[in-house]
Each structure stands twice: as C-alpha cells, then as structure tokens.
N, C-alpha and C positions, 0 to 999 in steps of 0.2 A: 579092315579098320572100322567100318560102320557097324558091323556086327559086334566088334569088341566094345565100342562105345555104348551101344544099346545094352549089352550084357552088364556093363559096369553101372549104367543108370539103373538097371533093374536091381542090382545088388544094393545100391545106395537106398533105393526106395524100400527094399526089404529091411534094411537096417533101421530106417526111420520107423517103419511099422512095428518092428519088434521092440524098439525102444519105448514106444508109446505104451506097450504092454509090459514093460520091465522084463523082457525076455532076452537072453543072450543067444546069438546065432553063431554057428561054427561054419566058416566057409570051407569049401573043399580046397585042397592044395592048388588045383588049377584056377579056381576063382580068386583065391588070395594072390597067386602069382600074377594073374591077369591084371588085377587092380594095380599092383605095385609096378608092373612093367608099363602100364599106361601112364601112370604118374611120371615115371622116369623118362619115358619117351617124350611126353609133352614138354617137360622141362629141358630136355636135351635139344629138342627142336627149337624152343624159345632161344636158347643160348646160341645155337648155330645161326639162326635167322638174324638175330640182333647183334651178334658178336659181343655179347653182353656177359662178361665174366661173372659178375655177382647177380645176374638176372634181375636187374632193376625193372625190366619190362614185365616181369611175371605178374605183378599186381598193379601196374601203373594205371590201367584203365579202371580197375575196380576201385582204386584209391580216389580217382577223380570223381567217380560216380557216388561215392559215399555221402549220404545225406545227413547223417547224424553221428555224433561222437560215440564210439563203442565203449562199453564198460571195461572190457579186457581185450587186449591183443595177445595172441599166443605167437611168439617168435620161435621158430625152430626149423627142423629139417624134415625128412620124410616121415618121421614118427608123428610130427605135428600135422603135416599135410594129409597123411592117411587117416588121421583121427577125424579130420573134417570130412573126408570122403566116406568113411564108414559110419560115422555118427554125426551127420550134419545138423541134426535136430538139437544136439547138445550145444552147438554154437548159436544157432538162431534163437532158440527159446530163452537163452540166458544173455543175449545181446553181447556175445563174444565174437571175436574176429580171428580167423586163422591167417597167419602170414608165414606158414611153413613152406619150405622148398626142398624137395627131395635132393639128397646128396650133398647139401651145403655144410660147410665147415663154419666155425666161429668167425673166421676172417670175413667170409662173404656176408654173414649175418650182421657183423659190425658195420660194414660199409653201406649196407642198405637199411640200417636202423632208423635213419632220419625219415626217408620217404615211407617206410612200411610201419613205423611206430610213432615217432615224434610228431610228424605232420598230421597224424590222425587224431591226436589229442585224447588218447584213452585215459581212463582213470588209473588203470593197472596194465603192466606188461608182465607176462610170464615167460621167462627165458629158459629154453631147454637147448643146450648146445654141448658139443664135445665128442659125441660118438664117432662122427665122420672125421674129425681131426685125428682121433686115435687110430682110425682105419687108414689114415694117410691119403684121403681122397684128393687133397691138393698138395701132396708131398709131405715129407716128414716135418713135424712140429712138436716141440716139447709140451708137456701138459702145463708147465709154468706159463708158456706163452698162450696156450688155450685159455688158461685162467685169466690172464691179462685182458684178453678180448672180452671175456664175460664181465670182468670188472668195468671195462670201458663202457659196455652197454648199460650196466647198472648206473654208472656215474652220469651218462647222458640222460637216462631216464630221470634221475634225481634232479639234474639241472633244469629239466623241463617240467618239473612238478608232476611226474608220473611215478606212481608206486611200482617199484621193481620187485618181483618175486623170482627168486632163483630156484631151479629144480635140480635134483640129482640127475645124473645120467642113468638110464635104465641098465639093469644088469645085463652083461653079455660076456660069454666066454669063447665066442668064435664069430668070425665074419664069413658068410657064404661067398662073398666076392673078394675076400682077402684071407684065404686059409692059412697063409704063412704068419699072420699076426695073431698073437694070443692077447686079447684085450683085458683079461680078467682083473689083474692088479692095477693096471692103468686106470680103469674105470673106478675102482675103489679109491685110489689115491686122488684122482680128480674130484671125486665126490667129497672127500675129506677137506680139500681146499675150498670147494664151493660152500660147504656147510660152515667152515671156520670163518670165511669172509662174511657170509651173511650174519653170523652171530656177532662178529666184531663191528659190524656196521649197521646193526639194528634193522636188518632186512629179513623178510620172511623166507624160509627155506622149505621147499616141498620135497619130501623124501619118498619118491617112488620106489627107490632101490629096495629098501627093507620090506616094503609091502609086496614085492613081486619076485624077489630072488629065490632060487631053489638051492638045494644042497650042493650043487656044483658051481655056484656063483654065477649062474646064468638065468635066463628066463625059462620057466617050465613050459611044457607043451601046451597047457591049457591057456597060457597067456601069450604064446607066440608060436608060429609055425615055422619060423626060420631062425629063431634065436636072437632077433634084433627088433623086429617090428611087432607091435602088439596085435593080438586078435581082438574082435569086438569085446570078448570077456576081459581082456587085459585093459582095454580102454574104459570099461565099466569101473575097474578098480581105480584107475587114474582120475576119472571124473568124480568119484566119491571123495577122493582126497582133495581135489581142487575146490569143490563146492564147500567142503568143511573148512578149508583154509580161508576162503574168501569171506566166510561169515564171521571170522575172528576180528 
C-alpha cells in the first residue's frame, strides 16, 4: 500500500511538471490502472468505515478547512476526481475546487450538493453527472430521472446565487465493469436532454462530447485508455474548453 501511494504521488508530481511545460504525458496501462484503483479503494474504504451511502465524509474535513471562497467547484464522479489527481495544477492555479467522487451517480451528487457546493459559496459550479447512472452503479434508473437530478442541482445552485454550468457526458460505447451494458445511445440521448434544458433555462452548456468522440461514438485511445476515463491528453482538451467557457 505504501509503495502504491508513493508511486501515485510521483505520477501526480510528474503531471504537474509536464503541465508547466505544456507537455502531455501518456501513462502506462499499469500506472493508469494503479491510480484509478487507488481512488476507488480510498472511496470504498470511506464508505465502509463511515457507513456513508453518499460519502458525505469524503470532503468533510477539507470543507471545514477551506479558508476562502473558490471561484469554481467541479461536481462529479471519478472523471472529475481523477482530473484533480492527474492535473492538480489546473485546479490550484485557477482557484478551482474538485468535489468529484469515484463511482457516484447523480443521486449521490444531489444529496451531497449542499455541503460540497452550496456551503462553499463558489461563484460557479460545473456539474458533470450521468455516466455511472447509465452504468447502473446504484441500480437501474431512467435517463429522465437522471436528468431530474441534474435539474435539481442546477435549481439549487440558482437559488443560492451560484452560476450553474452543465456539461455533456463524455462519449462512451462500453463499460469495462459492466460489459453487458451498451451505453452509446443513452449517452447521446442524455446529452440532448442536458443541452436542451440548458438552452431553455439560459444556462451555459459545455460540450465535451463533440470535441472528444471518435467514429465509433466512444473515446479514442489518445483520450482514454479504458473507454471511460480521460488520459492527461483528454483532460487537456477538457481544460481548454472549460477555460474558454469561463471567459464568456
């Protein structure tokens, strides 16, 4: 375990160093798998120890120690959490805050939205949710109900004077942990709902999907090594889109 943590720390430092030089790094399959497994193990341990379904405890101490209002909170799942692990400098230098938790569905994000977003008083929240719902991580759920959870988060943000930015779900045409599910069209249909809601309610919509999708309606190898989670190069694409959007 200690060796694993040290290896991950080294990879994070390498990512920061290469970012400073505007260089993309490619992790080996083993390194990439190691980071993802460590994130998943940490969050699973948190849940078992605390008997905490929505993992309220994951950021409880960090939230208490927060000394100033963040500009942007990123609410999400492992895609968001790994983003902070692989590119921590993107968050710190821009005064952004990661509140992603591996494996989470929109239901879990919704119930922890108050402690992990509202109570931190950010100017903006960027919400990325839905892929784990489609994967049935907490059982079956319709994309209509996933959309309702996303809408509820957006409405909570608005009621608390926080600008909500909704993002597309990243392209995916398979799940390594749920091979029986074909997510392709569900991802496309959920993204249509998110985009339409944003347009009808004067919210900003970030379209990661079109910028990253391949000819098979999934993530190409240069952007993902497992078809779901971005590589550092994939996060570079997402970062450029986010920064451009926030300048508008």
